[in-house]
One Martini backbone bead per residue (centre of mass of N, CA, C, O) as a GRO file, in nm:
protein
  144
    1MET     BB    1  -1.796  -1.712  -1.629
    2ALA     BB    2  -1.480  -1.794  -1.645
    3THR     BB    3  -1.173  -1.668  -1.544
    4THR     BB    4  -0.854  -1.591  -1.626
    5PRO     BB    5  -0.580  -1.571  -1.467
    6PRO     BB    6  -0.317  -1.397  -1.434
    7ARG     BB    7   0.001  -1.376  -1.521
    8PRO     BB    8   0.280  -1.392  -1.364
    9LEU     BB    9   0.549  -1.226  -1.276
   10ASP     BB   10   0.859  -1.182  -1.255
   11GLN     BB   11   1.075  -1.044  -1.049
   12ASP     BB   12   1.172  -0.814  -1.242
   13ALA     BB   13   0.882  -0.729  -1.329
   14ARG     BB   14   0.776  -0.649  -1.057
   15ILE     BB   15   0.965  -0.414  -1.001
   16ALA     BB   16   0.895  -0.258  -1.261
   17ALA     BB   17   0.598  -0.222  -1.205
   18CYS     BB   18   0.637  -0.065  -0.942
   19HIS     BB   19   0.788   0.170  -1.061
   20ASP     BB   20   0.564   0.239  -1.272
   21LEU     BB   21   0.345   0.307  -1.065
   22TYR     BB   22   0.493   0.539  -0.925
   23ARG     BB   23   0.538   0.718  -1.175
   24ARG     BB   24   0.218   0.731  -1.270
   25ALA     BB   25   0.129   0.836  -0.982
   26PRO     BB   26   0.056   1.156  -0.877
   27ILE     BB   27   0.017   1.116  -0.561
   28PHE     BB   28   0.319   1.099  -0.474
   29ALA     BB   29   0.410   1.377  -0.565
   30ASP     BB   30   0.179   1.545  -0.422
   31LEU     BB   31   0.255   1.413  -0.124
   32GLY     BB   32   0.562   1.310  -0.091
   33ILE     BB   33   0.610   1.003  -0.141
   34ASP     BB   34   0.818   0.760  -0.121
   35PRO     BB   35   0.952   0.520  -0.244
   36PRO     BB   36   0.950   0.190  -0.243
   37SER     BB   37   1.033  -0.080  -0.049
   38LEU     BB   38   1.114  -0.393  -0.198
   39GLY     BB   39   0.937  -0.712  -0.139
   40VAL     BB   40   0.801  -1.025  -0.096
   41GLU     BB   41   0.715  -1.004   0.214
   42SER     BB   42   0.767  -0.680   0.195
   43CYS     BB   43   0.662  -0.336   0.213
   44SER     BB   44   0.768   0.015   0.198
   45GLN     BB   45   0.686   0.369   0.324
   46ARG     BB   46   0.777   0.707   0.330
   47TRP     BB   47   0.647   0.993   0.518
   48SER     BB   48   0.671   1.359   0.511
   49PHE     BB   49   0.435   1.523   0.604
   50ARG     BB   50   0.218   1.795   0.585
   51ALA     BB   51   0.002   2.021   0.720
   52ALA     BB   52  -0.212   1.948   0.489
   53HIS     BB   53  -0.235   1.636   0.630
   54GLU     BB   54  -0.393   1.744   0.866
   55GLY     BB   55  -0.590   1.765   1.129
   56MET     BB   56  -0.735   1.910   1.402
   57ASN     BB   57  -0.480   1.790   1.583
   58LEU     BB   58  -0.210   1.797   1.428
   59THR     BB   59  -0.234   1.523   1.271
   60LEU     BB   60  -0.257   1.262   1.094
   61HIS     BB   61  -0.494   1.192   0.877
   62GLY     BB   62  -0.690   0.924   0.839
   63GLY     BB   63  -0.723   0.935   0.532
   64MET     BB   64  -0.416   0.945   0.462
   65ILE     BB   65  -0.367   0.656   0.575
   66CYS     BB   66  -0.534   0.514   0.358
   67VAL     BB   67  -0.387   0.616   0.111
   68LEU     BB   68  -0.115   0.482   0.187
   69ALA     BB   69  -0.214   0.187   0.229
   70ASP     BB   70  -0.342   0.145  -0.053
   71SER     BB   71  -0.092   0.198  -0.225
   72LEU     BB   72   0.094  -0.013  -0.100
   73ALA     BB   73  -0.075  -0.274  -0.155
   74ALA     BB   74   0.009  -0.286  -0.467
   75PHE     BB   75   0.300  -0.357  -0.411
   76VAL     BB   76   0.266  -0.607  -0.245
   77VAL     BB   77   0.107  -0.776  -0.449
   78THR     BB   78   0.303  -0.764  -0.683
   79MET     BB   79   0.542  -0.894  -0.538
   80ASN     BB   80   0.393  -1.161  -0.437
   81THR     BB   81   0.222  -1.248  -0.720
   82GLY     BB   82   0.263  -1.083  -1.008
   83ILE     BB   83   0.015  -0.888  -0.993
   84PRO     BB   84  -0.053  -0.552  -1.133
   85THR     BB   85  -0.375  -0.589  -1.119
   86MET     BB   86  -0.612  -0.398  -0.921
   87THR     BB   87  -0.864  -0.368  -0.653
   88THR     BB   88  -1.024  -0.232  -0.404
   89THR     BB   89  -1.293  -0.363  -0.179
   90ASP     BB   90  -1.150  -0.339   0.114
   91LEU     BB   91  -1.134  -0.124   0.427
   92THR     BB   92  -0.968  -0.148   0.743
   93VAL     BB   93  -0.939   0.059   1.039
   94GLN     BB   94  -0.701   0.108   1.315
   95TYR     BB   95  -0.679   0.360   1.550
   96LEU     BB   96  -0.408   0.397   1.801
   97ARG     BB   97  -0.242   0.674   1.718
   98ALA     BB   98  -0.097   0.953   1.703
   99MET     BB   99   0.070   1.125   1.413
  100HIS     BB  100   0.385   1.225   1.309
  101ALA     BB  101   0.638   1.326   1.149
  102PRO     BB  102   0.747   1.062   1.021
  103VAL     BB  103   0.623   0.783   0.825
  104ILE     BB  104   0.577   0.420   0.825
  105ALA     BB  105   0.485   0.177   0.586
  106THR     BB  106   0.389  -0.175   0.632
  107GLY     BB  107   0.353  -0.454   0.418
  108ARG     BB  108   0.141  -0.760   0.400
  109VAL     BB  109   0.058  -1.077   0.305
  110ILE     BB  110  -0.190  -1.282   0.424
  111LYS     BB  111  -0.348  -1.364   0.143
  112ALA     BB  112  -0.340  -1.550  -0.167
  113GLY     BB  113  -0.520  -1.590  -0.459
  114ARG     BB  114  -0.676  -1.597  -0.761
  115THR     BB  115  -0.868  -1.318  -0.695
  116PHE     BB  116  -0.744  -1.256  -0.400
  117ALA     BB  117  -0.617  -1.018  -0.155
  118ALA     BB  118  -0.455  -0.987   0.166
  119VAL     BB  119  -0.373  -0.692   0.367
  120SER     BB  120  -0.126  -0.553   0.574
  121VAL     BB  121  -0.096  -0.226   0.742
  122GLU     BB  122   0.152  -0.052   0.901
  123VAL     BB  123   0.154   0.255   1.094
  124ALA     BB  124   0.439   0.464   1.177
  125GLU     BB  125   0.644   0.621   1.352
  126GLU     BB  126   0.950   0.653   1.375
  127GLY     BB  127   1.034   0.438   1.634
  128GLN     BB  128   0.733   0.353   1.686
  129ALA     BB  129   0.436   0.273   1.742
  130ILE     BB  130   0.156   0.180   1.624
  131GLY     BB  131  -0.101   0.382   1.480
  132ALA     BB  132  -0.193   0.185   1.237
  133LEU     BB  133  -0.438  -0.058   1.104
  134VAL     BB  134  -0.457  -0.214   0.778
  135ILE     BB  135  -0.717  -0.377   0.598
  136LEU     BB  136  -0.707  -0.549   0.281
  137LYS     BB  137  -0.903  -0.608  -0.019
  138LEU     BB  138  -0.807  -0.754  -0.338
  139LEU     BB  139  -0.874  -0.751  -0.671
  140LEU     BB  140  -0.776  -0.951  -0.925
  141LEU     BB  141  -0.682  -0.864  -1.254
  142ARG     BB  142  -0.726  -0.882  -1.578
  143GLU     BB  143  -0.564  -0.836  -1.848
  144SER     BB  144  -0.657  -0.651  -2.151
   0.00000   0.00000   0.00000
């Protein structure tokens, strides 16, 4: 049985949906991740993480990088496609260098179709080379 793709939001509604997602998700407040900078072509988020988010080498823990990238991907897909409901189906990360606070995550849609979107997120210390590259695949969901 074929499903009807969700109807895309207009530009103002996309921005409002992203602001709502940010306000509703307790993870941003709990971790202290800044609100996203929103654009159709790319979105970014800054994070001055704390010692509680560091791994054994006293650098940003790899799992926390994935949390940041996965969360940012939702804003990227919403802004690019106008579809605000999705779930991550695949996440691949390449750790390239250790990172200290603060970091900036910048995401872009690689390709968006009717049911899936592929997103790349680069995470780097401010003004430094990329520390991690995360590629995500997200399933676009129908609104219930």
